[in-house]
C-alpha positions in Angstrom: 75.1 93.5 100.7 71.8 95.2 99.8 69.8 93.0 102.1 72.1 93.7 105.0 71.9 97.5 104.3 68.1 97.4 104.1 67.9 95.3 107.3 70.2 97.6 109.3 68.3 100.7 108.2 64.8 99.2 109.0 66.2 98.1 112.4 67.5 101.6 113.1 64.2 103.1 112.0 62.1 100.8 114.2 64.4 101.1 117.2 64.4 104.9 117.2 60.6 105.0 116.7 60.1 102.4 119.5 62.3 104.4 121.9 60.4 107.6 121.1 57.0 105.8 121.5 58.1 104.5 124.9 59.8 107.7 126.3 57.8 110.6 124.8 54.3 109.2 124.2 52.7 111.8 126.5 53.3 114.7 124.2 56.6 115.7 125.9 59.5 116.9 123.8 63.2 116.6 124.3 65.0 119.9 123.4 68.3 118.9 121.8 69.4 122.4 120.5 67.2 125.2 121.9 65.4 127.1 119.2 66.5 124.7 116.4 66.0 120.9 117.1 63.8 118.8 119.3 62.5 115.3 119.5 58.8 115.0 119.9 56.6 112.1 118.9 53.7 112.6 116.5 51.6 110.1 114.6 51.0 110.7 110.9 48.1 108.8 109.3 48.9 110.3 105.9 51.9 110.6 103.6 54.5 113.3 103.6 53.4 116.4 105.6 50.2 114.7 106.5 48.9 114.4 102.9 45.7 112.3 103.0 45.7 112.2 106.8 42.2 113.5 107.0 40.8 110.7 104.7 39.7 107.6 106.5 40.8 105.5 103.5 44.2 107.3 103.1 46.2 104.9 105.4 44.9 101.9 103.4 45.8 103.5 100.0 49.2 104.5 101.2 49.9 101.1 102.7 48.9 99.4 99.4 51.0 101.8 97.3 54.0 101.3 99.7 53.6 97.5 99.4 53.5 97.7 95.6 56.4 100.0 95.4 58.4 97.8 97.8 57.9 94.8 95.5 59.0 96.9 92.5 62.1 98.1 94.3 63.0 94.5 95.2 62.6 93.5 91.6 64.8 96.3 90.4 67.3 95.7 93.1 67.7 92.1 92.2 68.3 93.0 88.6 70.9 95.7 88.9 74.7 95.2 89.3 75.3 98.9 89.4 76.7 99.7 92.9 75.3 103.2 93.0 71.9 101.9 91.8 71.9 99.2 94.6 72.6 101.9 97.2 69.8 104.2 95.9 67.2 101.3 95.7 68.2 100.0 99.1 67.7 103.4 100.8 64.3 103.9 99.2 63.3 100.3 100.0 64.3 100.5 103.6 62.4 103.8 104.0 59.3 102.4 102.3 59.3 99.2 104.4 60.1 101.1 107.7 57.0 103.3 107.3 54.9 100.4 106.0 55.7 98.5 109.2 54.3 101.4 111.2 51.2 101.7 109.1 50.5 98.0 109.7 51.6 97.9 113.3 49.8 101.0 114.7 47.8 102.5 111.7 50.1 105.6 111.5 53.7 106.5 111.0 55.7 107.6 114.0 57.5 110.9 113.3 59.8 112.5 115.9 62.6 114.7 114.5 61.6 118.3 114.5 63.6 121.3 113.3 62.5 124.9 113.6 64.0 128.2 112.3 62.6 130.9 114.4 58.8 130.5 114.4 58.8 128.3 111.4 58.7 124.5 112.0 59.8 122.0 109.4 57.3 119.0 109.4 58.5 116.2 111.7 60.0 113.1 110.1 61.8 109.9 111.0 64.7 107.7 109.9 62.6 106.0 107.2 61.8 109.4 105.7 65.5 110.3 105.7 66.3 107.1 103.8 63.6 107.8 101.2 64.7 111.4 100.8 68.4 110.6 100.6 67.7 107.8 98.2 65.6 110.0 95.9 68.1 112.8 96.1 70.9 110.4 95.0 68.7 109.0 92.3 68.2 112.4 90.8 71.9 113.4 91.3 73.2 110.2 89.6 70.7 110.5 86.8 71.9 114.0 86.1 75.5 113.0 86.1 75.1 109.8 84.1 72.4 109.8 81.5 72.3 105.9 81.4 72.1 105.5 85.2 68.3 105.0 85.1 68.7 102.4 82.3 71.0 100.4 84.5 68.7 100.1 87.4 65.3 100.1 85.8 66.2 97.7 83.0 65.5 100.0 80.1 66.4 98.6 76.7 68.2 101.5 75.0 71.1 103.8 75.9 70.5 107.5 75.7 72.5 109.2 72.9 74.2 112.5 73.5 72.2 115.5 72.2 73.1 116.4 68.6 74.0 112.9 67.5 72.0 111.6 64.6 72.6 107.9 64.1 70.1 107.7 61.2 71.8 110.3 59.0 73.7 109.1 56.0 76.8 110.8 54.7 
């Protein structure tokens, strides 16, 4: 199930990026909702919001980190039976691999979804970025709701005891 989910999300990410690269490569934009949402291709050689984009070595470091993280996510994914954990890890893995494919394929990540609120523009992003963001958000939410959630997916040895419980105290 996780492999199918990851494959579908990577395929969706690469298909949408490919369409944008073919249709809007000349800097044109497609206005979807005037004054709020447009589709416009941009190439990001860095991480989120262009972090490290002005460093010539940045793309290589980001690619290596993404590859290492992808292997870790696969390791954790194979070891967890928790359904919520498998969804979270699958989302983050799909996003990581989707952007890694771009870095290897063209030396940059294709971003194209742009939202603005008046004169303020939110940095552009893509389907892989959405997968990572949703996966990370769910990871935080599930960890706040269930204190042992992280143990179940990251193979931690102990369970977290409720605050105020002293197991070592003798009566």
